[in-house]
C-alpha positions as CSV (number, residue, x, y, z in Angstrom):
1,M,-40.7,111.8,-0.9
2,K,-40.7,110.0,-4.4
3,R,-38.6,112.0,-7.1
4,F,-40.7,113.6,-8.9
5,C,-41.8,112.7,-12.6
6,Y,-41.9,115.1,-15.4
7,G,-42.2,115.7,-19.0
8,H,-41.4,118.4,-21.5
9,A,-41.9,118.4,-25.3
10,S,-42.3,120.8,-28.3
11,H,-44.9,120.6,-31.6
12,P,-46.9,123.0,-33.3
13,Q,-50.0,121.4,-32.2
14,W,-50.4,121.8,-28.1
15,R,-52.2,118.4,-28.4
16,E,-49.5,116.5,-29.7
17,A,-47.0,118.2,-27.5
18,A,-49.3,117.1,-24.8
19,R,-50.0,113.6,-25.6
20,Q,-46.2,113.5,-25.7
21,V,-45.7,114.8,-22.2
22,L,-48.5,112.2,-21.1
23,E,-46.4,109.7,-22.4
24,Q,-43.3,111.1,-20.0
25,L,-45.4,111.1,-17.3
26,R,-47.3,107.6,-17.4
27,P,-44.5,105.6,-15.2
28,G,-44.8,108.4,-12.5
29,V,-48.3,108.1,-12.3
30,A,-48.7,104.3,-12.2
31,H,-48.1,103.9,-8.5
32,D,-50.8,104.6,-5.5
33,P,-51.1,107.0,-4.5
34,A,-50.6,109.0,-7.6
35,P,-49.0,112.7,-7.2
36,S,-52.3,115.2,-6.9
37,L,-49.9,118.7,-7.5
38,G,-49.0,119.8,-11.0
39,L,-46.8,122.5,-12.3
40,L,-47.5,123.3,-15.6
41,Y,-45.6,126.1,-18.1
42,V,-46.3,127.0,-21.9
43,T,-44.5,129.1,-24.2
44,D,-46.6,132.0,-25.1
45,H,-47.3,130.1,-28.7
46,Y,-49.8,128.2,-26.7
47,A,-51.2,131.0,-24.6
48,A,-54.2,131.0,-26.4
49,C,-54.9,127.9,-25.6
50,A,-54.3,127.5,-22.4
51,Q,-57.7,126.4,-21.1
52,D,-57.9,123.6,-23.7
53,I,-54.3,122.6,-22.2
54,L,-55.6,122.4,-18.6
55,D,-59.1,121.0,-19.7
56,F,-57.0,118.3,-21.6
57,L,-54.4,117.4,-19.1
58,G,-56.9,117.6,-16.3
59,A,-59.1,114.6,-18.3
60,E,-56.0,112.6,-19.1
61,L,-54.3,113.1,-15.4
62,P,-58.1,112.5,-13.0
63,G,-55.6,112.3,-10.3
64,V,-54.0,115.4,-10.2
65,T,-56.4,117.8,-8.9
66,D,-54.2,120.8,-8.3
67,W,-52.5,122.4,-10.4
68,A,-50.4,125.8,-10.9
69,G,-48.1,127.6,-13.5
70,T,-48.1,130.2,-15.9
71,V,-46.8,131.3,-19.5
72,G,-43.2,132.9,-20.6
73,V,-41.8,134.2,-23.9
74,G,-39.2,130.9,-23.1
75,I,-39.9,127.6,-20.7
76,A,-37.2,124.9,-18.9
77,A,-37.0,121.6,-18.5
78,T,-34.1,119.2,-17.3
79,N,-30.9,120.3,-19.4
80,V,-33.0,121.9,-21.9
81,E,-34.8,125.1,-22.9
82,Y,-37.5,126.1,-25.4
83,F,-37.1,129.7,-26.4
84,D,-39.6,131.1,-29.3
85,E,-41.0,127.7,-29.8
86,P,-44.6,126.1,-29.5
87,A,-43.8,123.7,-26.1
88,L,-44.9,123.0,-22.8
89,A,-43.1,120.9,-19.6
90,V,-45.3,119.5,-16.4
91,M,-44.1,118.2,-13.3
92,L,-46.1,116.2,-10.6
93,C,-44.9,117.3,-7.5
94,D,-45.2,113.6,-5.1
95,L,-45.9,116.1,-1.8
96,P,-48.3,115.4,1.1
97,S,-52.0,116.9,0.2
98,D,-52.0,118.8,3.6
99,Q,-48.9,120.2,2.9
100,Y,-49.5,122.5,-0.3
101,R,-52.4,125.0,-0.9
102,V,-53.0,126.4,-4.5
103,F,-54.0,129.9,-4.4
104,S,-54.9,132.8,-6.7
105,G,-56.1,136.5,-6.6
106,V,-59.9,135.2,-6.8
107,A,-59.3,132.4,-4.2
108,P,-56.6,133.3,-1.6
109,L,-54.4,131.3,0.4
110,P,-56.9,130.0,3.4
111,R,-55.8,131.7,6.5
112,G,-56.0,128.3,8.2
113,F,-52.9,127.1,6.3
114,D,-49.5,127.5,8.2
115,A,-47.2,128.6,4.9
116,C,-43.9,128.7,5.2
117,T,-43.1,129.4,1.8
118,A,-44.4,129.7,-1.2
119,L,-44.0,129.8,-5.5
120,V,-45.5,132.7,-6.7
121,H,-46.3,133.5,-10.3
122,A,-47.1,137.2,-11.0
123,D,-49.2,139.6,-13.9
124,G,-46.4,142.2,-14.1
125,A,-49.2,144.5,-15.1
126,A,-50.9,144.1,-11.6
127,P,-51.4,147.4,-9.9
128,D,-49.2,147.8,-6.7
129,L,-47.1,144.8,-7.7
130,A,-44.5,145.0,-5.1
131,D,-47.2,145.6,-2.4
132,L,-48.9,142.2,-3.3
133,I,-45.5,140.6,-3.2
134,A,-44.6,141.8,0.4
135,E,-48.2,141.1,1.7
136,M,-47.8,137.5,0.3
137,A,-44.3,137.5,1.8
138,A,-45.5,138.2,5.1
139,R,-48.1,135.7,5.4
140,T,-45.4,133.2,5.3
141,R,-43.4,131.7,8.1
142,T,-40.3,132.4,7.0
143,G,-41.4,135.9,4.6
144,Y,-39.7,133.5,1.5
145,L,-41.1,133.6,-1.8
146,F,-39.8,132.3,-5.3
147,G,-41.1,132.4,-8.5
148,G,-41.6,135.2,-11.1
149,L,-43.7,137.4,-13.8
150,A,-45.7,135.6,-16.4
151,A,-43.9,136.4,-20.0
152,S,-45.8,136.8,-22.9
153,R,-45.9,138.5,-25.9
154,T,-49.6,137.7,-26.6
155,E,-51.9,136.6,-23.8
156,T,-50.7,136.6,-20.1
157,V,-52.1,133.6,-18.4
158,Q,-51.7,131.8,-15.2
159,F,-52.7,128.8,-14.1
160,A,-54.5,127.7,-10.8
161,I,-56.9,125.3,-9.7
162,G,-57.3,123.2,-6.4
163,G,-59.3,120.2,-5.4
164,D,-62.4,118.7,-7.2
165,G,-61.8,121.3,-9.8
166,N,-62.9,124.9,-8.4
167,M,-61.2,126.2,-5.5
168,V,-63.7,128.5,-3.8
169,G,-63.8,132.0,-4.7
170,H,-63.6,131.4,-8.7
171,G,-66.9,131.1,-9.4
172,A,-67.2,129.5,-12.9
173,A,-63.2,130.3,-13.7
174,G,-61.5,126.9,-15.1
175,G,-58.4,127.8,-13.9
176,V,-56.6,129.9,-16.5
177,F,-57.0,133.8,-15.8
178,S,-55.0,136.8,-16.0
179,G,-53.9,139.5,-13.3
180,G,-52.5,139.6,-9.4
181,L,-50.9,136.5,-8.2
182,S,-51.5,132.8,-8.0
183,G,-49.0,129.6,-6.8
184,V,-48.7,126.9,-4.4
185,A,-48.3,127.7,-0.6
186,F,-46.0,124.8,1.2
187,G,-46.2,124.0,4.8
188,P,-43.3,122.9,7.2
189,G,-43.6,119.2,6.1
190,V,-41.6,120.2,2.6
191,R,-38.7,120.5,2.5
192,L,-37.1,122.9,-0.4
193,V,-33.7,125.0,-0.5
194,S,-33.9,128.3,-3.1
195,R,-31.1,130.8,-4.1
196,V,-31.2,133.8,-6.1
197,T,-28.2,134.2,-8.5
198,Q,-27.5,137.8,-9.9
199,G,-25.5,137.0,-12.7
200,C,-22.9,140.3,-12.0
201,H,-20.1,141.4,-10.1
202,P,-19.3,144.7,-7.8
203,V,-16.8,147.1,-9.6
204,A,-16.3,149.1,-6.7
205,P,-16.2,148.9,-2.7
206,V,-19.9,149.3,-1.2
207,H,-21.2,153.0,-0.4
208,E,-23.3,154.2,2.5
209,V,-26.4,156.4,0.9
210,T,-26.3,159.5,2.7
211,A,-29.1,161.5,0.8
212,A,-31.2,160.4,-1.7
213,H,-34.9,162.2,-3.3
214,G,-37.0,159.5,-4.6
215,N,-35.0,157.6,-7.6
216,L,-32.4,160.4,-7.6
217,L,-28.9,159.4,-5.8
218,A,-27.8,162.5,-3.9
219,A,-24.5,161.8,-1.8
220,L,-22.5,158.5,-0.9
221,D,-20.6,158.1,1.9
222,G,-21.2,162.2,2.1
223,R,-20.3,163.2,-1.3
224,P,-21.9,163.6,-4.6
225,A,-23.0,160.6,-6.0
226,L,-22.2,161.5,-9.5
227,D,-18.4,162.2,-8.3
228,V,-18.3,158.7,-6.6
229,L,-19.7,157.0,-9.6
230,L,-17.4,158.9,-12.0
231,Q,-14.3,157.7,-10.0
232,D,-15.1,154.3,-9.0
233,L,-15.6,153.7,-13.0
234,G,-12.4,155.6,-13.7
235,V,-13.9,157.9,-16.2
236,S,-14.4,161.6,-16.8
237,L,-17.2,163.9,-18.1
238,D,-14.6,165.6,-19.8
239,E,-14.3,162.9,-22.2
240,P,-18.4,162.9,-22.1
241,R,-18.4,159.7,-25.1
242,E,-16.2,157.2,-22.8
243,A,-17.9,157.8,-19.7
244,L,-21.6,157.5,-20.8
245,A,-20.0,154.4,-22.4
246,R,-19.0,153.1,-19.1
247,V,-21.8,154.4,-17.5
248,R,-24.5,152.6,-19.9
249,E,-22.7,149.3,-18.7
250,T,-22.9,149.8,-15.3
251,L,-25.7,149.0,-12.4
252,V,-26.3,149.4,-9.2
253,G,-26.7,146.8,-6.4
254,L,-28.8,148.4,-3.6
255,S,-29.6,146.9,0.0
256,D,-30.6,147.6,3.4
257,A,-28.4,149.1,6.1
258,A,-28.1,145.8,7.6
259,A,-28.0,143.4,4.7
260,D,-25.0,141.7,4.1
261,S,-24.4,143.2,0.3
262,V,-21.6,141.4,-0.3
263,G,-20.7,137.6,0.3
264,R,-17.6,135.8,0.9
265,S,-17.3,135.0,-2.5
266,G,-17.4,138.2,-3.9
267,N,-20.9,137.9,-5.4
268,F,-24.0,140.1,-4.3
269,G,-26.5,138.3,-2.0
270,S,-29.9,137.7,-2.0
271,D,-30.6,140.8,0.0
272,V,-29.1,143.0,-3.2
273,V,-31.5,144.0,-5.9
274,V,-29.9,145.0,-8.9
275,R,-31.0,148.0,-11.1
276,H,-30.4,150.2,-13.9
277,I,-28.6,153.3,-13.9
278,V,-31.3,155.7,-16.0
279,G,-30.0,159.2,-15.7
280,L,-27.1,161.5,-14.3
281,D,-28.3,164.9,-12.9
282,A,-25.0,167.2,-13.6
283,G,-26.4,170.3,-12.1
284,R,-27.0,168.3,-9.0
285,R,-24.2,166.0,-9.0
286,G,-26.7,163.2,-8.5
287,V,-27.1,159.9,-10.2
288,A,-31.1,158.7,-11.0
289,I,-32.0,155.2,-10.9
290,A,-34.6,152.5,-11.7
291,D,-35.9,152.4,-8.2
292,T,-36.4,154.4,-4.9
293,A,-33.7,154.9,-2.7
294,E,-33.3,156.2,1.1
295,A,-30.2,157.4,3.3
296,G,-28.8,154.4,5.2
297,M,-29.0,151.7,2.1
298,R,-26.0,150.7,0.9
299,L,-25.0,150.6,-2.9
300,A,-22.5,148.8,-4.8
301,F,-22.0,149.9,-8.3
302,C,-22.0,146.3,-10.3
303,E,-21.6,145.0,-14.4
304,R,-23.4,142.0,-15.7
305,D,-21.6,139.7,-18.4
306,A,-21.9,135.9,-19.2
307,A,-18.4,135.0,-17.4
308,A,-20.0,136.3,-14.2
309,A,-23.6,135.0,-14.7
310,R,-21.9,131.6,-15.2
311,A,-19.7,131.5,-12.2
312,D,-22.4,132.9,-10.0
313,L,-25.0,130.1,-11.1
314,I,-22.7,127.3,-10.6
315,R,-21.8,129.0,-7.2
316,I,-25.4,128.6,-6.0
317,C,-25.9,125.1,-7.7
318,A,-22.9,124.0,-5.6
319,E,-24.9,125.9,-2.4
320,V,-27.7,123.7,-3.1
321,R,-26.1,120.6,-3.8
322,E,-23.6,121.2,-0.6
323,E,-26.8,121.6,1.3
324,F,-28.3,118.1,0.2
325,E,-25.3,116.2,0.6
326,Q,-25.3,116.4,4.4
327,E,-27.9,113.9,4.4
328,P,-27.0,111.3,7.5
329,A,-24.4,108.7,6.4
330,T,-26.5,105.6,7.6
331,S,-29.2,106.9,4.9
332,V,-26.4,107.3,2.1
333,A,-25.3,103.6,3.2
334,A,-28.5,102.4,3.1
335,A,-29.3,103.6,-0.4
336,G,-26.2,102.2,-1.7
337,L,-24.9,105.4,-2.7
338,L,-21.2,107.3,-2.7
339,A,-20.9,110.2,-0.7
340,D,-20.9,112.3,-3.8
341,E,-24.1,111.3,-4.9
342,A,-26.2,112.2,-2.2
343,G,-27.1,115.0,-3.2
344,A,-28.6,114.3,-6.0
345,A,-30.4,111.4,-4.5
346,A,-31.7,113.4,-2.0
347,I,-33.5,116.1,-4.7
348,A,-37.1,115.3,-5.4
349,G,-37.1,118.3,-8.1
350,A,-36.2,121.7,-8.8
351,V,-38.3,124.7,-10.2
352,Y,-35.8,127.2,-12.3
353,V,-37.0,130.7,-12.7
354,S,-34.7,132.7,-15.3
355,C,-34.8,136.3,-16.8
356,C,-36.3,136.1,-20.3
357,G,-33.0,138.3,-21.3
358,R,-31.0,135.5,-19.9
359,G,-31.1,132.0,-21.5
360,G,-29.0,130.3,-24.3
361,P,-28.2,133.8,-25.7
362,H,-26.5,135.2,-22.7
363,F,-24.5,132.1,-21.7
364,G,-23.4,131.5,-25.3
365,A,-25.0,128.5,-26.5
366,P,-28.6,127.3,-27.0
367,S,-29.5,125.6,-23.3
368,A,-26.2,126.5,-22.0
369,E,-27.6,127.8,-18.7
370,L,-30.0,124.7,-18.0
371,Q,-27.2,122.6,-19.0
372,I,-25.2,124.4,-16.4
373,V,-27.8,123.6,-13.8
374,R,-27.6,120.0,-14.8
375,R,-23.9,119.2,-14.6
376,A,-23.6,121.1,-10.9
377,L,-27.0,119.0,-9.6
378,G,-27.1,116.4,-11.5
379,D,-30.1,114.3,-13.5
380,V,-32.8,116.1,-11.3
381,P,-36.4,116.4,-12.5
382,L,-36.4,120.2,-13.0
383,V,-39.4,122.5,-14.7
384,G,-39.4,126.1,-14.8
385,F,-40.0,129.2,-17.3
386,F,-38.2,132.5,-18.0
387,A,-39.9,135.8,-16.7
388,G,-40.5,139.0,-16.9
389,G,-39.1,139.4,-13.5
390,E,-37.9,137.2,-10.6
391,I,-39.3,137.0,-7.5
392,A,-37.0,136.0,-4.3
393,R,-38.0,136.3,-0.9
394,H,-40.3,139.7,-0.9
395,H,-38.0,141.5,-4.0
396,L,-38.7,141.8,-7.4
397,Y,-35.5,141.3,-9.5
398,G,-34.5,141.2,-13.0
399,Y,-31.8,139.4,-15.0
400,T,-31.5,137.1,-12.2
401,G,-32.2,133.2,-12.1
402,V,-34.2,132.1,-8.8
403,L,-33.5,127.6,-8.3
404,T,-35.1,126.0,-6.0
405,V,-34.7,122.6,-5.0
406,F,-37.4,119.9,-3.3
407,G,-35.9,117.1,-1.0
């Protein structure tokens, strides 16, 4: 598999940005056969021009018959992020055509396709979104999805087009639409590794939820949930201002009973979903959270900060890099590479979906988040977007980053 070609640009006029991207892509499409799958991400400044952009790129890159992507308040590319400015990024994925399928809400994944995993773009306003994500995960062999929710201050659009222009079921649709899920499913012949960075760390031991009513935690380890929270944070309602300030900084990490809540590094594993505390019930000594809980689940109170986010992002990049460094020694030698170069050499491309509440501002400097990824993985092709929620496995996350690397 060849290294994916990609391009990105910012300009007040979308046509000029697209022209700059095409110039970056030309060398990668010169060989025969050219890549047939394109991933396209645009900032919401271009949302109203989404169909024009897709039509233009399709005409200029006739060999690219399949497109998928969406809009974000920001987009990502290798070593750079574009926030609150007109920009677009494209990556052409050199994959066997029988090992992927583009799908959408009006042209679902064909039942005969052996999907192992899928890149998913979703509309956050779609009804029963959690059920749609779970259903899509169930249609893959691994149950693992990666992607995120489109994020836009104007129109919320997705790109999904396949084959000779229109997938069966699209009718007159031109490959740009809103609502539901869309994306690309990948077969067993596509090697990829995906990791989630939560960017937060536990501040207390893991507890068992022993009583819950919907989103109200009633008891943890057999004790009133509010009492456990206050004890873990070292505060008291006798000093309400201090206590409430501390609670506002605190989140909860929830996982199923059988899940590994906290990994060896002390960070949350991918089985954990982090949710906000939305209220305290002093009368019932309960804690309300922004999700539903059930008895038997595991819970740990946690905090999110820039230092934890940096450390956790570095950790997942190192894990991904390590997986790709397990190339056979003969392959490394044949390529004329040193052992520590093998990981980057084995990577064809990457997709990074991060929360729109992260990015440079959260990491302390413009493009700092993407620079961390580049330092850890090397100068590999990467595109992505800043989402209104992130998808990994069958879960919907918030304030996370989902890094997926193709090899």
